[in-house]
C-alpha positions in Angstrom: 15.4 -16.2 6.1 11.4 -15.7 6.3 9.8 -18.4 3.9 6.7 -16.6 2.2 3.9 -17.1 -0.1 1.9 -15.5 -1.7 -2.1 -16.3 -2.3 -3.4 -14.6 -5.0 -1.1 -13.5 -7.9 -2.8 -10.5 -8.8 -2.7 -6.9 -8.7 -1.5 -6.5 -5.3 0.0 -10.0 -4.9 2.4 -9.6 -8.2 4.1 -6.4 -6.5 4.0 -7.9 -3.1 5.8 -10.9 -4.8 8.4 -8.8 -6.2 8.8 -6.9 -3.2 9.6 -10.2 -1.0 11.9 -11.3 -3.6 13.7 -8.0 -3.0 14.1 -8.7 0.5 17.5 -10.2 1.6 16.1 -11.6 4.5 13.2 -13.4 2.7 12.8 -16.0 0.5 9.8 -16.1 -1.7 8.8 -19.9 -2.0 5.8 -19.5 -4.5 2.5 -18.1 -5.4 -1.0 -18.7 -6.6 -3.4 -18.2 -9.4 -6.9 -19.8 -9.9 -6.5 -20.3 -13.2 -3.5 -20.3 -15.9 -3.9 -16.6 -17.7 -1.5 -14.3 -18.3 -0.4 -13.3 -14.6 0.3 -16.7 -14.5 2.5 -16.7 -17.5 4.1 -13.4 -15.7 4.9 -15.2 -12.7 6.7 -17.8 -14.5 8.5 -15.5 -16.5 10.0 -14.0 -13.0 10.7 -17.4 -11.9 8.3 -17.5 -9.2 7.2 -21.2 -8.4 3.6 -21.3 -8.8 0.6 -23.3 -7.2 -2.9 -23.8 -7.9 -4.9 -21.8 -5.6 -8.0 -24.2 -5.7 -7.2 -27.8 -5.8 -10.2 -28.2 -8.6 -8.0 -25.8 -11.0 -4.8 -27.9 -11.4 -6.5 -29.4 -14.3 -7.2 -26.9 -16.0 -3.1 -25.8 -15.4 -2.0 -29.3 -16.9 -4.3 -28.8 -20.0 -2.9 -24.6 -20.8 0.8 -27.1 -20.6 1.8 -24.7 -17.5 3.4 -26.4 -15.2 2.4 -26.2 -11.1 4.4 -27.2 -8.2 1.3 -28.3 -6.0 -2.0 -26.8 -4.8 -2.4 -24.2 -1.6 -2.0 -26.6 1.3 1.1 -27.7 -0.5 2.3 -24.0 -0.1 1.0 -23.6 3.1 2.8 -26.4 4.4 6.4 -24.9 3.1 6.1 -21.6 4.0 6.4 -19.4 7.6 4.0 -16.9 6.3 1.3 -16.4 3.8 0.4 -13.1 2.8 -3.5 -13.5 1.0 -3.7 -11.1 -2.0 -7.2 -13.1 -2.9 -10.1 -10.5 -4.1 -11.8 -8.9 -1.5 -14.3 -11.5 0.6 -12.1 -14.4 -0.7 -9.6 -13.7 2.1 -12.0 -14.2 5.0 -12.9 -17.6 3.3 -9.4 -18.6 3.3 -8.3 -17.9 7.5 -9.4 -21.0 8.2 -7.4 -23.0 6.1 -4.2 -20.9 6.8 -5.3 -21.8 10.6 -5.6 -25.7 9.9 -1.8 -25.4 8.6 -1.0 -23.3 11.8 0.9 -20.8 9.0 0.2 -16.5 10.1 -1.7 -14.8 7.6 -1.2 -11.4 6.4 -4.6 -10.1 4.7 -5.5 -7.0 2.6 -7.9 -3.9 3.5 -10.4 -5.4 1.5 -10.9 -7.5 4.0 -13.2 -6.3 7.2 -11.3 -5.8 10.0 -12.6 -9.2 11.7 -10.7 -11.1 9.6 -7.6 -11.0 11.6 -6.5 -10.5 14.7 -5.0 -6.6 14.4 -4.8 -4.1 12.0 -1.6 -3.2 10.6 -0.3 -0.3 9.1 3.7 0.0 9.7 3.9 3.8 10.5 1.2 4.3 13.2 0.7 0.5 14.6 3.7 -1.9 14.0 4.0 -3.9 17.0 0.4 -4.7 17.4 1.3 -7.7 15.3 3.6 -8.9 17.5 1.5 -11.5 19.2 -0.9 -12.1 16.5 -1.2 -14.9 14.0 -3.0 -12.5 11.6 -2.7 -9.2 10.3 -4.5 -7.0 8.1 -2.9 -4.2 5.9 -5.4 -1.5 6.2 -6.5 -0.2 2.3 -4.6 1.9 0.3 -6.6 5.2 1.3 -5.7 4.5 5.0 -2.4 3.4 4.7 -1.7 7.1 2.8 -3.9 8.5 5.8 -2.2 7.0 8.5 1.0 8.2 7.2 0.4 11.5 7.0 -1.2 11.6 10.4 1.3 10.3 12.6 4.2 12.2 12.0 1.6 15.0 12.6 0.2 13.7 15.5 3.4 12.9 17.1 4.9 16.6 16.5 2.3 18.5 17.2 -0.9 16.5 18.3 -4.1 16.3 15.9 -7.2 17.9 17.5 -9.6 17.1 13.9 -9.3 15.8 10.5 -11.4 16.3 7.5 -10.7 14.5 4.7 -12.4 14.2 1.6 -11.2 11.1 -1.0 -11.6 11.1 -5.0 -11.8 8.0 -5.6 -10.3 6.4 -8.9 -13.6 3.9 -10.6 -11.4 1.3 -10.7 -7.6 -0.3 -11.3 -6.5 -0.3 -15.2 -7.4 -3.6 -15.9 -10.5 -3.9 -14.3 -12.7 -3.4 -17.3 -16.0 -4.3 -15.3 -15.8 -1.3 -12.9 -16.8 2.1 -13.3 -18.6 4.7 -12.9 -18.0 5.7 -16.8 -19.3 8.6 -17.0 -20.2 10.3 -13.6 -19.3 11.2 -9.9 -20.7 9.0 -7.7 -20.6 9.7 -3.7 -19.1 6.2 -2.6 -20.8 5.7 0.2 -23.4 8.2 0.3 -23.5 8.0 4.0 -21.0 10.4 5.8 -18.1 9.6 7.0 -17.5 6.7 5.0 -15.3 3.8 6.5 -12.0 5.1 5.7 -12.3 7.4 8.9 -13.0 4.0 11.5 -10.3 2.3 9.3 -7.7 5.1 10.3 -8.9 4.8 14.0 -8.0 0.9 14.2 -4.4 1.6 13.6 -4.5 6.0 14.8 -7.3 5.1 17.5 -6.4 8.4 18.9 -7.3 10.8 15.3 -10.4 12.4 15.4 -11.2 12.2 11.7 -14.2 12.2 9.2 -14.2 11.3 5.5 -16.3 11.5 2.8 -15.9 9.8 -0.5 -16.4 10.1 -4.3 -15.9 7.5 -7.1 -14.7 9.3 -10.4 -14.1 7.3 -14.0 -10.4 7.3 -13.6 -8.1 4.8 -13.1 -4.3 5.9 -12.1 -4.8 7.0 -8.4 -6.7 8.2 -5.9 -6.6 12.0 -4.5 -7.1 13.6 -1.1 -8.5 16.4 0.4 -6.7 16.9 3.6 -7.6 19.7 6.3 -6.2 19.1 9.7 -6.8 21.5 12.9 -3.3 20.7 14.9 -3.1 21.0 18.8 -0.2 23.4 18.2 0.5 25.5 15.5 3.0 24.9 12.9 4.6 26.7 10.2 4.8 25.7 6.4 8.4 25.3 6.4 8.1 23.1 9.5 5.7 21.2 7.9 7.9 20.6 4.6 10.8 19.5 7.3 8.8 17.0 8.9 7.1 15.7 5.6 10.4 15.6 4.3 11.7 13.1 7.3 9.6 10.3 6.3 10.7 8.3 3.2 7.3 7.3 2.3 6.0 10.6 1.4 7.2 12.4 -1.1 6.5 15.8 -1.9 6.1 17.1 -5.6 7.9 20.4 -6.5 5.6 22.7 -8.1 8.7 23.6 -10.4 8.5 20.1 -11.8 5.2 20.7 -13.4 4.0 17.4 -12.4 -0.4 19.0 -12.0 -2.1 15.5 -11.9 -2.1 11.9 -11.5 -1.2 11.0 -15.1 2.1 13.2 -15.4 2.9 11.4 -11.8 2.5 8.1 -13.3 4.9 9.1 -16.2 7.1 10.7 -13.6 7.2 7.3 -12.0 7.6 5.4 -15.4 10.8 7.8 -16.1 12.5 7.8 -13.1 12.8 4.0 -13.4 10.1 2.4 -11.4 8.5 -0.9 -12.2 5.3 -0.8 -13.6 5.2 3.3 -12.7 4.4 2.3 -8.9 4.2 5.1 -6.5 5.0 3.0 -3.0 5.3 7.0 -1.5 2.1 9.3 -0.5 2.6 11.9 -3.1 1.9 15.3 -1.9 2.3 18.6 -4.3 4.2 20.6 -2.5 2.3 24.2 -3.2 -1.0 22.9 -1.7 0.7 22.8 1.9 -0.8 25.8 3.6 -1.1 26.7 7.6 -3.4 28.9 8.7 -3.3 29.0 12.5 -3.8 25.9 13.6 -5.2 24.2 10.4 -3.1 22.6 8.0 -4.4 22.0 4.5 -3.0 19.9 1.3 -3.7 17.2 -1.1 -1.9 14.1 -1.9 -2.4 11.3 -4.0 -2.3 8.1 -3.5 -0.9 4.6 -5.7 -3.8 2.2 -4.8 -2.0 -0.5 -6.7 1.3 0.2 -5.1 1.3 2.3 -1.3 0.3 -1.4 0.7 3.1 -3.0 -0.5 6.1 -1.7 1.6 3.3 -2.3 4.2 3.2 -5.8 3.5 6.8 -6.5 3.5 6.8 -5.0 6.9 3.8 -7.0 8.3 5.8 -10.3 7.4 8.7 -9.0 9.5 6.5 -7.8 12.5 4.2 -11.4 12.4 7.6 -13.4 11.7 10.3 -12.2 13.5 11.1 -9.5 16.5 13.1 -7.2 14.2 12.2 -3.4 15.3 9.9 -1.1 13.8 12.7 1.2 12.3 14.6 -1.1 11.5 12.2 -3.2 9.0 10.9 -0.3 7.4 14.6 0.8 7.0 15.0 -2.4 5.4 12.0 -2.4 3.2 12.5 0.9 1.5 16.4 -0.1 1.3 15.6 -3.0 -0.8 12.4 -1.3 -3.1 14.4 2.1 -3.0 11.6 4.1 -1.4 11.9 7.6 -0.9 11.6 9.5 -4.4 13.3 12.9 -4.0 12.9 15.4 -6.8 15.9 16.9 -8.2 14.1 19.7 -8.9 13.0 20.0 -5.0 12.5 23.8 -3.9 14.7 22.8 -0.7 18.6 23.4 -1.8 19.3 20.4 0.7 17.7 18.1 -1.2 18.2 19.2 -4.6 21.1 17.9 -6.7 22.6 19.4 -9.9 21.1 17.5 -13.3 24.1 17.0 -15.5 22.9 16.8 -19.0 23.7 14.0 -21.1 26.6 14.2 -24.1 
């Protein structure tokens, strides 16, 4: 049993905590918060032991009547692996604390690559974590691109990829983010940081990226064009993607024309918080012309890195093979959306009306 602590019970941290708690080979020992807010209450309501991320804030929890089990050092002494889900930049400051307690750490993609011994993606670079004391799960956008590129590169080889990322301005709860009414190149330089970040886990892929930030909160959208070394057929590409549980092909007949309906679909099928752990590809957008493959995909920035964090824990703490870890994670979380309205007869199941 791998004993895990989550430092930072926020947007990503609470999702990682739930995912860890769902794994039969992991124990969620506790989570941290800097102050006794609604997320701290949420952790307590889920039965998670709560620790103060900063020792000076312990009195604030006491004054609010919120019981804590201790502070971050106490948590680190009780676990095998810590997952740092603190705000970008804070993780780098936490690294020395983890090292002092000899606790392997999993960081998030908001940190610079040098925060950890290696950058991690379960599909593309699982084994880099084997001899590492710390790994960085690459960002939501990079995770989405790595999942898409890896099977294509293995099957056909990638000569060149061009990606335009239309990025959400902020998560739903981030009232201080923007833009409010604008479309902003972010960054204005090309390539954006996403291409080099992909190369941290897929060094052989030649990829250029450009990014725009827009006033939405639901998801990121990627416009992708890939020149492959060997020409595929559209049918073969569809079949390849169907074999990847962390890719979800949205059938045209489902009538899902954007992120809003996609999120509603996730809630309707019972996903916690409406989370989409998979890349969401519009099936009708997949187009092949010679060796060029084009498509649109959406990435749920709050959720797609969650399975990767679970796999990263196993990668640094065990000798479980990559395929087995990914399968365990996917089974425990029920990753692998498949629409009952799929265009492929092999995937389609009859929908029975309720009485």
